[in-house]
N, C-alpha and C positions, 0 to 999 in steps of 0.2 A: 302667167309667168313661170319661168322654168326654177328647178330647185334652187340654183345658185341664186336667182334674183329674190326669190321668197326667204331664202336664208339671209340675205342681206337686210332684209326689210325687219324679219324676226329680231335679228341680232340689234340693229339700230332700235327696235321698239323695247326690247328688254333693257338695254343700257339706259335708255331715257326713263323709263319707269322704274329702274333701280335708284337714280339718283334723288339725292335727299333735297327738299326746298329749303332755302336759307333767304333770309332778309339780306339784301346788298346795298351797302352805303357807297360803294365805288362811284357811281355817277353823281351822287349826291356831294361827294368830296369836290369832283369836278367842276360841277357847277357853281359849288360856293367858291372856289378859288378863282373862276373867271370872274364873278361878280365882283370879288373883292379887288381884282386887278383891273376893273375897268368901270369903276365908279361914275364916271363923267359921261359913260355913254347912255344913249336912251335904253328902255326897257327891249325894245325890238332887236336893238344891236346887242344887248347883253344875251338875249336867247339866241340869236345866231350864233354868237362865238361860243356859248355854252354848248351847243349841239355840235358844232365844228369840232370842238376840244373832245367831247365824248367820243364822236366818231374817229377821232385821231389818237385816242389815249386809251379808252377803255380797254381791259383785256379781253382777247378773244380765244375762241377753241374751235376745233373740227375733230369730227371722228373721221378714222380712215376711210370708211365705207360710204360716207356721206356724199348724195349725189347734188343736194341742195345744202347749201352753207348759210350760217349767218345767226346771229342772236344778240340781244341787248345786253347780255352777261355772259361770260364764259360758262357759268353753270346753268342747267335747264331748270325752268319752273321757279325762278327765283323772284322774290317780292321785291321791287325796287323802291327805295325811299327817294321821293322827289321833293326837294325841299321848297321850291317855286310854289308847289300847290299846298303843301300842309306838313309841318313838323310837330306842332303842339300835341296832335293825338299820337304821333310816333312816341314823342318824349313821353306821355303819359302810360301807353300801352307796352312799350319795347319789351319790358320782362315778362309780359304776360301772353305775347303773341304765341309762343310754344304751346301753351295751355289752354288757349280760349276754345270755347266749344266750337268755334266754326271756322275753317279756313286757317289752319295752323302753320305757321313757318318755324324753322329753327332759327336762333340767334346766336351771334359769338359775342362773348363778353367784350371783346377787345373792340368790336365793331359799337357797341353800347357806349362804351367810353369816349371812343373817338367821336361818336355822333355829338355826344352833350359838351365835349370839350371844343369841338373845331366847327360844327354845323349850326346847332342851337343857338349860340351867341350872336351869330350872324343874322340868322333869318327870324329870330323872334320878333315879330310884330310886322314882317315884311311878307309871308307866304300870302297866298290867297285865303287859307283858312283864316289867318289873324286879320288880314285886312277885311274880310267879308264879316268877321265877327264885330269888329270895330264899326263897320258902316251899317250893318242890319242884323247884328246878332241877336238883339232883344225881339226884332219882330219876326224873325225865324223860329227862334225859340218859342214864343207865344203861339204860334200855330202848329208846333211840331207834332202833336197829337193827332191833329186833323190833316196837316199838310206835310209830307215830306219834301223838302226842298232839296234838290240833287246837285251835283256838281260844286259842292261847298269846298271840298279839300283836294280836288284833283281836276286834270283838265277836262274839257269836254272832248268825247270820242263820238261813236254812233255815227260815223261817216264812212260814205263811200266814194273813195277819191277817184279820179280819173284813170283808171289802170290802162285803158286802151291807149291814152294819149302817154303816159308814161313808158309803156313799151315802145311806142313809136318815136319817143324823143330822148330818152334817158336824160342822166345829169349834165352831160355835155351839150346836149341840145337845150336844156333850160338856161343853163349859162349864156348860150349864144342868144336867145330870147330876151333875157334881163339886159345883156349887154346893148343889143340893139334899142331896147325901150328908154335906156338910160340917156340916149342921145338927145330925146326930146321929152321933158318930163319936170314936174315940180320937185323942189327939194325934199317934200315928203315922201313922194313916189321915188325919188332916187335912192333913198334910205332903205325902201321897201327892196328895190331891184338889187341893191348891192348886198342886203341880207340873203337875199335867194341866192345870189352868185356864192356867197360864203359857204352856204350850208351844202349847196351841190358840188363845191369842191371838197367839201368834207365828206360827201358821200362817195365821190371819185376815189378819195383817199382810203375809205372805207373797204371798198371794194378791193382795192389793190393790197391792202393789208390782209385779206384773207389769200388772194394770189399768193402772196410772199409766205405766208404762213403754211398753205397748202404744199408749196415747194420745198420748203424746209423740213415739213415732217415727212415728206415723200422719202425723203433720203433714208429714213429708218423703217419705212413700211414693206411689205412684201411685193414682190414684182408686179402682182395682179392689182394691188390696190396703188401701187404707185401710178400705174396708168389711168386709174379713176382718178386719182388726185390731180395729175397734171391736166386732165381734161376739163375738171372742174376749175382749176387755177385759171387756164385759158379762158374759161367762160367769164371768169370774175374780170379779168384784165380786158376783155372785149367790152364789157358793160360799162366799165369805167371810161371808155374812149368812143363808144357809139351805141345806138339803140340795138335791141334785141333782134337776131336775125332767126334762130333756129326755135324750136319747141323748148329744148332744154335751157337756152338762154332766156328765152320768155318766162319760164317757171321761175328761174333763179332771179331773175330782174324784178319780177313782182314779188318774190319772198322778200328782197332787199327793200323795196318799198315799204312793206309794212315792218319790217323790223325798225326802219328808220323813223317811220310814225310814231311808233311806240317809244322810241327812244326822245323824241322832240316832247312828246306830250304825255307819256305815261297814263294813258287813258285805255278804257275799254273800248270793244266793238268798233275797231276799224274793219270794214268789210269788204272783199274783193268785187261781190257783184255777180253778175252773169258770167262766169268764167268759160263755160261751154262754148259761150258766142264769143267772148274777148280772146280766147287762146286758139280757137279752131284754125283760123289762117294759118299760124304757125304748125300746128299739128298736120294739118292737110298738106302743107307743103312739103315738110320733112318726109310724110307717109309716100307722097308722089313720087318725090326725088329718090326714095328707097335710102334716106338718111337716117331713117327711124323706123322701128316695127311697133306693132300695138304692145307687145310685152313691154319693150323698153319705154314706152309711153306710160305704160301702167306702174312700172317700177319707179320713174321720175315721180308721177303723181303721189304715190304712197309715200315717197321720200318728202314730198311736200305736206302730206297729211300729217306725217310726224313732226315736222317743223311747228304747225299749227298748234301741237300741244305742249311746247316747249316754252310758249310764254304764257303766264298767269299775271294776276294782278293783285297787289296789296291795298286791302282796305282797312280801314278800321274796324273795330269789333262790332260796332252798331250796324255799318254798311254791310259787313259781312254776312248778317241775318237777313237782310233784304236781298243781296246779291249772292248767294250761297253756293258754294262748290266751284269758284273760279271761273265763273262765265264770262270768258275773255271776248267771245262774240265774231269769231271770225266766220261771218256767214256768207256761203256761197249758193247762189240760186240757179236751179236747172230748169231746162224747158220752158213753159208759157207760149206766148205769141211773138212774132216777130214783128218787125215796124209796119208790115202791112196787115197785120191781124191774121197771118198764117201760123199753123202749127209748127213749133220750133223744138228741134232737139237733134242731136248727132252723135256721133262715136264717143266723144268726150263726156256727154251726158252719162253715159254708160260706164266709161271707166270711172268717172268720178263716184257713181253708185257702186262699182266694184271695190273701190278703195275703203269706203264706208263698210261694206260687208266683210272684207278682210281684216280691217283692223279695229272696227267697233270702237273708236276712241270719240272723246266728249267733244273735240275739235277737229275739222271745221264745224260749224254749225250749218248742216246740210239742208237746204230746202228745195222743194220741186213745186215749180209753179203748173198749176192745172187751170184747164179750161175746157169748153164743151167738145173741143175736137183734139184732145190731147189723144196721141197714137196709143194702142192698147201695150205695145211693146215698151215703151217708158213708164207707164202706168204699172203694168204687171212687175216689172224691175224694181221700181220703188218699193211696191207692196212687199216683194220677197225679202229686201233689206229691211224694211220695217219689222217682218216677222222675226229676223234673228235677235231682235230685244234691246238694241243700243238706242233707243228712242228716237233714232232717225231712219230716214228724210221726214221733215214736217212739211207739210202742204199747204200752199197759198193757193187762191181763187182768182184767177184773172176777172172773172165775172162780176166780182164782188169788188173790186181794188180799183181798177182802172178810170172808171168814170167817177167815182167820187175823189180820186186824186185829182182829176181835171176840175172839179169844181171848187179846189182849193187854190187856182190859178196856175195850175202846173199843165204844161203844153201836152197835147194828146201824144206826139211822140215820145216826149220824156216819161209819161205815164205809162205808155205800151211797153217801156223799156224799164220799167221799176225794178228795183232790186230790196234786199232786206239787210239791216244791219243790227247786229247784237241779236237779240232774241227773236222778235217779231216785228221790230218797227221798220215801216214802210219807208223808202227814200226813192229819188232818183239817183242817177248814176253820174258821179263826177261833177256836179254842179250845186250840191246843196249842203249848207250847214243846217241840218233839220232840228239839233238841240231835242232829239225825241225822249230824252229822259228827264226834262225839266223838272218835273214833281209828280208826286203821287198824293192824290186826293181821296181822303177817306169818308165815303158818301155814309158808311154806317156809323162813324163817330159823331158826323153831323147830324143823323137821326137821334142818336142817344142825348145829345145836347139839346135838341129839339123838344125831347120828351122830357127832360129834367131840367128846366128853367136855366140852361145854356151851363149846368155843371157837370162835370165828369163823375160817372158812376162808381169809377173806381177810388179816386183820390179826393172827390169831394170839392175840387178847386173849380173855380168860376173860369171858365174858357171861352165863352161866347155870350152873345147878349141873352137875356131874359126875355123870350118871345112867349112864355108860357111853358106849359107840361101838359102831359098826356091828361091828367085830371081837370086840366081847364079847357080844353079843347070839346066844345058841344058836339062838332061832328067831325067826320074823318077830312072833309074838305079845309076845315079850319086847322087841321093838324098839317095837311098839305101845304096851306099857305103859310104857316111858321117854318116848314121844313124848306120851303123855296127861300123864304127872307135869310134863313140861317146859312144856305148853301151861298146866295149871293153875298152875304157878309164876309164868308171864309175865300171866296174867289177874290174879292175885294182887297182882302188882306194878303193873299197867294200873290197876285200881280206885281206888286211893287219888289216883292222878294226875289221873284224870278228877275226882274229888271236889274235889281241890285247884283245878283250874280252875273248875268251877261255882262254887264258894265266893268265888273272887277276882272272878269277873264279878259276883256278888251285892254284893261290897263297892265293887268300883271303877266298874263300868258298868251301874247302875240305868237303866231305859229308861221313863220316863213317859208318852212318845206310843206307843211300841209296845204298852205295858201297857193303855192306853186301848182300843184296837183288838183286845185279845185277850180273849174271854169269860172271866168270873168275876174278872177283876183289878179292874175297876170296882166290882163287888158286894163283894168283899173288902177293897178299899183296898189291895191288895197289889201291889208290883211283879212283873212276870213273872218276873224272875231269883231271886226269893225263894219262887218255887212258886205264884204267883197264877193261872196258867193252869188250866183245866179238866184238860187232861191234861199230864203231865209225864213224857217218855221221854227215853232216851238210846241212840243208835244206834252201833253198833261194826261197822266193815266187816272181813270176813276176805279176805284177800290170799294167794294165789290158790289155789283149790280144785283148778283144773284142773292145773296143775303138781304140787301135791301128791298128786294121784291118779296121775297118771303116773309119778312118782317111786316112790311107794309099790308101784305095779304092777310096776315094773321090778325093784326090789328083791325083791319076792314071787316073780315069775316066774323071774328069772335067778339071783338068789342062793340062794333058799331052796328054790324047787321044782326047777328044772333044775340046780342046783349047776354052772352053767357056769364061774363064778367064786367064789373064797372071799370072805366077808365083808372078810377082810384087804385082798384085791386092789382092792376097790372102794373101800374106805377111803382106799387110798393114793391111787386113781387120782384121787379127788374133791380131796385134799388137794394133788394136782400139777396140778388143772385139765385132766387127761386128757391131758397133755403127752406122756405115753409110751404111752398107752393107747387109741388112736384105734379100734382095732378092737372093743375093749371099747364104746367110746362109741357107735360105730355099731349095735352090736348092741343096746344100750339103747334108742336112737333107733327102730331100725326092726324088731327082733325082738318087741317087746312091744306088743300093743295100747294105744290112747290113748284117753283121753276125749274125747268128741265123736263118736264112731264107733258108737253103739249097742252096746257092748261091756258087758254088764250088770256083770261082776264088776269091771272098772274104774271104771265110774261108781260103784259103791257103795262104793269105797274113799273117794271123795270126799264121797258121801252120810254115810257114817259119822263123819267128822270134822267134817264142817259140822253135822251135827246134835248133836256132842258140844259143840262149841264154843257153840252157840246154847242148849243146856240148861245148861252151865255158867254161862254169864252170867246166866240167868235166875235165879240163886240171890242175886243181888246187886240193890240198889236203889240209885238215884242220890240227889245230895245233896238233891234237891228231893222224894224219896220215891217217885219213880215207878220203873217197870223198865227195865232193859237189854233191848235186843233187836238183832237182827243184820241186817245187809246184805251183800250181795255185787256190789259195784262199786268201781271203782279212780279215777274221775276221771282223771287221766294218772299216777297213782302207780305204776303196773306198770312203768313205765321207771326212776324213781329207786330205787323198792323193790327192783327186779331189781338194780341196782347195789350194793345192800347183801347181797346173797346169792351165796356161792361157787358152783362146780359144784354140779351136782345130778344125782341118779341117774335122771334120764330122760334123761340125755345133754345137758343144756343146759350151756352153758359158763358159767364165771364171769362175774358181773355182765351178763350179756344180760338184756333185759326179761323180764318175766314174762307170762303170758297177759293179753289185753287185756280190758276190759269187767269181769267178775266170773263170770258163769255161762259164758263163753264158753270154747272150746277153746284150747290153744295154736296159736299161728298156724302154718298148714302143715300141722299134724297132723290136722285133720278133712278127711280124704280119701274118706269115704263119702258126701258130699253133704249138703246143708241139712237134709234129713228126718231123717237119721241124728244131727245135731246136736241137732234138736229132742228126739228120743227120750232121748238122754243127758241133756240138761238138764232133761227133764221129771221126772228120777228125783230131782232136789234137792227136798226138801219145801219147799213153799211157806212154812212157818212159819219158816224160815232167811232169809226175804228180807222180813219184814216192815218193815225199814228201806229196802228197795229192792234189786233185783236187776238186773242188767244182761246183756244178751246182744248181742253185735256180729255183724252179718253185713256181707258186701260182694258186691253182684251189678254185672255188666256191663249198661251203659246199653241194649245192643241186646234185653236180655230184655224191656224194656217197650214196644217200638216197634210191637207189634201188639196189638189187643183181647184175641187169645188169650192173649198173655204178660200182659196185665193181670189176666185171669180167673184164671190159673194161680196169680199171685201173691196174689190176694184168697183163693183158697181154701188156699193156703199159710198164710195169716195165721189163717183158720178152724181150720185143723189145730192152730196154736199155741195158740188159745183152748181148744180141746177137749183139749189135753195139760196144760192149767193151767199153763202157764209165766207167770211173772208180767210181763215185759218182753222186748222184742225191738225194735232199731233198725238203720237200712241206712245204709251208705254205696253210693252208686250211681254208680261212677266207675272208669274202666279205669286199670289200673297204668302204662300209658304216659304218660297225663296226668299223673298223680302224679310220675311220674320227670321229664315236661318241666317241670312246675311247680317242682318242686327246683332245676332246672337254670336256669329262667328265670323267676325269681319275678315279674319286673315285668309279664311278660304274663299272670299268672293272680291278680291283686291280689284279684279277688272269688270266687275259687274256695274254698268252704266245704266242711268234710269232718266226719265226726262222729269226736269223738275217743274220748270214753267216753259219758257220759249227756249230752253237750252237743255244740254245733256250734261250730266256730273256723274262723278264716281259716287255710287249710293253709299260707300262705307267711310266716304270724306264729308258726308253731311251731318249736321248736329241731329242729336236723337228726335227733338219734337218735328223736324222737318221731315226726317225718315218714318214718323208716326203719320205724319198727314198724308205722305205718300202710299203707305200701306193701306189707309183707310179709304182711298179712293175707290169708287165703284168699279168692279171688275165685270166685263161681258165676256160670255161665252157664245153668245149668237146675235145674229143680225136680224 
């Protein structure tokens, strides 16, 4: 890009980063008024009218230099209160949101007062949060230290809409489709189609509002900015009337799609998918017709990248610990294979990588798909961007992902065209309600209860059945048999809770706009929450196999094989958090090999229980009739879930964090180098990570300073591909810099790090999560 283009991007970036984050109740007031005025309507109609009113009434804003416009609030990075999902937690926490440890927002006193006088009285007992508490609150609470049930106070995201069809159809086209469908349909379908028409009319009005605002603001802008604003205004007008035709129109149309999805559902992780494939025809046509230059395309892309960072998500204080650093999850996938299995990348793949290199921002969550025949140009470019230290791109392995997805019942064509949503969750494009974040299952808490008569080591509370304790198991096999029964018990408790959540979403949060852009919903006249999507999956995360393998290995070797201590001695030491048994603790930590060091028998303990958990879940179907499957990633849950776990047989002290990532070794225990880590991780069957797996690694910046270092790293990634590991990601930063950033946050405002499957600003993370990231093993060689 030229100096003028770079100056535009820098100016917009500085403006965005300088704006403070506030809690916004504007849409909540619109939603509440809509419901009050339409009490006799069905929930589906109320939801459609509420979205229409938000699209036509919310205050909007633009910057003079913006090439891509649109947001769900006038201010950027605002946290939106969404009463249909939950208001009780907001009521409890509103005053403390500015001072809580994680993901702070400013609040206005007048908003607190209006919230309590106008919003709370109507929604008390009606929101998703309150309805679920009434229907299944006791059951969800009873297992909460073992299983975190998600989506209990917000809408379901983690969806990849059909972006390609949206660009080719536009809101006017969906209106025409729905009108045609209404000619021959049931009364229930007619209501669905009428809701689609209403929300699409709202989208048209929303686009025209930006047109009108741009024309009005251009009157007082500089001559140069006037030209830009009139051009963008014309694009908005065109998109309200017809599908996108140019590259600039396609990018703007795509952004409007995601703004509206967030306005409708206020959920995280709506992801664009394979944008280098989706947008390429528009790019190529404009380049060939001389309507667009590469630099102009780069400028448009970087303006889009900035918009991805203007939307964040307001969570309650507990969820903020599990999803720390505002991981909104706009995941874009590059590369991979095409529908014929051939290597795929193009000029846009590189322009997207350029954008990440230039901006270094947390969003979008940029992912590169690798396979055996990935071309060197894309791989080397991706590695150079990784070396800049933004934590992106992350890498996914077609060799480990496509076949297991097919075994879930996904067609070969859709599996080959897979995308990623949120952090590392795998999905198909445009036809899937994957519910990839249904729950997190703490395998180590289950082990704790198995070793202690079903009682919590931290509180002494009885949380599970009494199948015995470490002192009562005569053999390691007896212990494993009890662990299996305890796992089965909590899975049986978890499934009805997941079903209750899905049913509540169906009853309270139908989504006509989202349904229109998910395949099969329009054909069926059926909302996506009711099973309208072509694929209906539910994903459960297992937390954390590394700690579990290390603990079982320690028990097996030290207690049952070598008999260095009796089971009763270890049981007592765990109950006392090793307070009087430091020698034992050091032996457990240092005399037993650990997962992540290519020690097969240790790794296989993790494999055994990951496989068991996956196979056990496959016995169940979700509320929409689809299969459950498993993932191995944590977001930032390894810290709060570790706080729920007492001392563990691997020598970990009570309430310390669990291993990061999901496939990663416990930090500091992978002492044999990065290749040994890959060998250990490769033993985990890919069938266990069809919902996503996450491997974290940290390298020193000096490793990338030479071409030889870049080449070694590329070869390391090709080994990752050959070993059929599904995912890998990197932090490239020194321990010293992280320590200094914690001490002097004002000097490191733009420092981004890889937390789990996403990047966040290091200085915006709570101290315990910062400490965990600092403690991760750092490599200086391969």
